[in-house]
N, C-alpha and C positions, 0 to 999 in steps of 0.2 A: 200489610195485606196488599195483594195485586190489584191493580186498577181494573175496573170493569171494561170489557171490550164490546163495542157495538157489533150486531150481526153483519153489517156491511164491511166493517174492518176485518172481521173474522173471515169473511169470504175472500177479501183481498189477499190476506195473509196465507190462507190455506189454499195453495195452488197445487193442483195434482201433478204428478210427473208427466202425465200425457200432455198437459197444457204447456209445461216448460219445453218439451220436445217440439211442440208445434211452434212455439215462439222462436226457438233456435233453429228451426228448420231452414229458413231462407239463408242464414249464415253458413250452415253445414252444406247446403246444396251449392252456394257460391264457391266455397272452398273445394268442394268436390269437383265442380266443373272447371275451376281454374288452377287447381293444384299442379296439374301437368305443365301448364304454361309458366306458373311460378317457379317450379323446379327447373324447367328448361331455361328460363331467363336467368336464374341464378347460376346454373352451370355455364351459360354463355358469358356472363360477366366474369366469372373465374377463369374461363378459357382466355378472354380478352386481356385480362390482367396478366396472366402467365405469358401470353404472346407478347404483350408490351414489354415486359421485364426481359424476356429472352431477346427480343429484337433490340432493346436498348443496349444490352451487354454485347450483342454481335456487332452492332454499329460502332459502339465505343472501341471495340478491338480493331475493327477495320480502320477507323480514323487514326487510332495510335500507330498501327502498322504503316499506314500510308504516309503519315507525317514523318515517321522515322526513316522511311525509304526516301522521302523528299529530301530530308536534311542530309542523309548519307550520300545521296547523289550530288548535292551541292558541294559537300566536302571532297568527293572524288574529282569534281570539276576543278575545284580550287587547287587540289594537289597536282592535277595534270598541268594546270597553268604554271605551278611552281616548278615542275620538272622541265618545262619548256624554256625556263630562263637560263641565265648564264651558268656555266659549270661551277663558278665560284660560290654560288648559293645553293647548288644542288645538294652538296654535302653538309650544308649548315642546317641546323635545326632551328626553326623560327622560335624566338624567344616568347612570341605571343601565341604559339600554337595551342597551349593550354587554355589560354583566355578565349581563343577563337572557338575551340571545341566546347568550352562551357557556354559561350554565347549561343552556339548552334543548339545545344541541348535546351537551353532556356527558351529559345525561340520555338523549338519543337513542343515544349510543354505549354507555352502560351497558346500557340495555334491549336494544339490538340484540345486544350481545355475549352476554348471558344467554340470549336466545331462540336465537341461533345455537348456543351450546354445547349446549343442551337438544336442539335438532333434530339436531345432529351425533351426540350420544350415541344418540338413538333410531334414526337412519338406519343408522349403522355397526353398532349392535347387531343390528338386524334382518338386515342383509346378512351379518354374521358367522354368525348362526344359519342362514341359507339356504345359505351356503357349507359349513357342517358337514353339512347335509342332502345336498348334492351328493357329498360325500366318502363318505357311507353310514353316518354316525354316527347312532344312534337318539337323536332329539331329545326324546323323551317324558321320560325321567329328567332330562335337563338343564333342561327347561322346568319340571318339577315342583319341582326343587331351587332354581331361580331364583325361583319363586313363594314358596317357604317362606322363602328368604333375604330376599326383598323384604318379606314380611309381618313378619318379625322386625325388620328395620331400620325399618319404618314405625312399629312399636309402640315400639321402643327410642329412636328419634330423632325422635319426633313433634313435640317442642318445636322442634327444629332445622328440620324441614320447615315448621312454622308460621311461624318467623322468616323463612325464605326467601320463602314465598309472600306474607307481609305486606309484605316489602321490595320484591317485584316490583310488587304492586299499589300500593304507596306511590309508586314511581317512575313507574308508568304514569299514575296520577292527579295526579302533581305535587303531592302534599299539602304538601311542604316540601322545602327544599334547603339547601346550605351557605350560611351567612350569614343565614338567617332566624332571627327570634326566636320561639320556639314554647313552648307550655305543653302538656305531656304528662301532667300530674298532679303527681307529686312533683318532677319536674325541669322548671324553667323557666329558659330561657337562650338563647344563640345556638348554632346548629347548626354544628359544626366539621367533622364527617365523617359521611358516610351510606354504609353498605354494605348488602348484601342481608340481613345478619344483625343489625347493631348500628347504633344511631344515637348519636353523641357529641354531648353538649350541655354547653356551658360556662355556668355560672350566674353571677349577679352577684357572688358572693364569690370567683369564680375556680375553683371546684370543677368538675372534668370528670366528667360523668355518662355512663356507658355503659348505654344502654337497649336491651334486645332488641326488635326490631320486632314480635315476636309478643306482647309485653306492653303495646303502645301501643293502647288502647282508643279513645281520642279525642285529637285534636290541635287546638289553637288556634294558628293561624299569624297572627302580628301583622305580617307583612311581605308580605302578598299584596294586590295591587290597590290599596288605599288604607287609611288609618287615620284615627282621630280623636284629637286632642289635647284632653282634657277637663280644664278648669281650674275649680275651685270655690273661690270667695272668700268667707270668713266675714266679713261687715260687721257693724260694731257695730249693736246693736239700735236706737240712736237716730238712725242715718243715714237721711236722706231717700232712699228707694228710687228714686224717679223721677229725682232729681238724680244719684244714683250710676249708674244705668243710662245716663243721657246721657253722663256721663264715661267709662263703660266702652265705649260704642259708638264714641265718638271715638277712645278709646285703641286699641281693637283694629283700627279702620280705619287708623289711622296705622301700627300695627304691620304690617299686611298689605301696606302699600305700600312698605315698606322693601326694598330690593334683596336684602339677604341672606336675607330671609324669603319674598319674593314667589314665587320659583321653587319653593318647597317646599309652598305652599298651593294646594290644588286648588279650593276654593270660599271664598266670602266668609264670614269668621267669624260665627258665630251666637250671640247672647246669648239663652239659654233663659229667663232670668228667675229669679225666686226658687224655689228647690227645697228649702228647709229653713228652719225657724224654731225656735229654742230655744237653750239654753245661752248666753243673752245674745248671740245673733248671728242675722243674717239672711243665709243662704247663697245666692249667685247662681252660676249655672253658665254657662260659656262653652265652646262646641264649635268646633273648627277642623278642617276635613277636610284631611288632609295626604297627602303621598306616603308610601308604606310605609316604615317605619323612621325617619321624621322626627318622629313624634308626641312623642317624649320630649324632644328638644332644643328643638323649638318650644314645648312646654309650659313648660319651664324659662325660656326667653327671654320668653315672654308674661307669666309671673308677675312677672319682673323689671320689665318694661315697665309692667305695671299698678301695681306698687308706686310707681314714679316718678309715674304720673298720679295716684294717691290722694294722695301727699304734696303734689303741686302744687295739688290741689283741696281739700285739707283733709278728706278722707274717712277716717274711722278704721276700722281693722280690729278685729274683736271679740276680747276676752279671755275665755277660759273662766271662767264664774261658777258653773255648776251641774255636778254629776257627769255623766260620760258615760252611765252606766247609771241606770236608774230613771225616775221621772216627768218629770224635766227634760231627758232625752235629746233630741238632735236628731232630728227626724222628717224623713226624706228623702221627696221626692216625685218 
């Protein structure tokens, strides 16, 4: 059997349709008054979202196109420098041209990726703030808080920001890349990895240096454009310099014509002459302009070749007779 209901409960349950409409009246009137603003705000948000996506795509294409043009311009400059060299190397195709092109493409991809990421963060951030404004949120406190947070991050992570900025400019200017032999101060060796924050350098002893890009104040790149193999020979003080220079010129000319060395030499080897006298020796200097990275192997090979020529011509190499420091030290010129 159903439970009995009191009269008050019956009145509360039995609500007429007119009373329900009266209770829902404020909600209906609010919706009626604000429906146009709500629909307008929703449309504005959709327009902002579409505009952000379109702007992101356009900026991404512009960045990609600009980076490709920059890399292509750098390649044309490098090719123009190569054409201006000696005729002996104009007809030769650089063995590392494929590696250089791959390096330029990798550099373009890295720079483009970084710039696109920065552009995306800025565009989407501004779009999100504009959407919050359409919803009716007060942006003043948000912008003030963001400014304070940004200032705190800038002070706390200024070294990190400096590393990233240095890395970006280093890549844009192509100061060095993977495989280059560089001197950045304490670390001298071959670059194994380059990021926006750290450069990894493997030195001659096999040690791996992790150098922050912000700490690199100057760079000596020994693998860019061309290099010099400098060989200094200390001849015995009693040697006839004229005869020795004649033997040296014939020896270095023979050396430059060998097939295993000819492709690496950019210009005819140059005998600078006597650059030092002292310590029982007469020092002569030979300079050979080579392709980048070949100066060390060519220098070693040239020293060995000169040793054979000196032995055949009876030219003696000096033995140190005087101390390195003091009045008898070798004076370089």
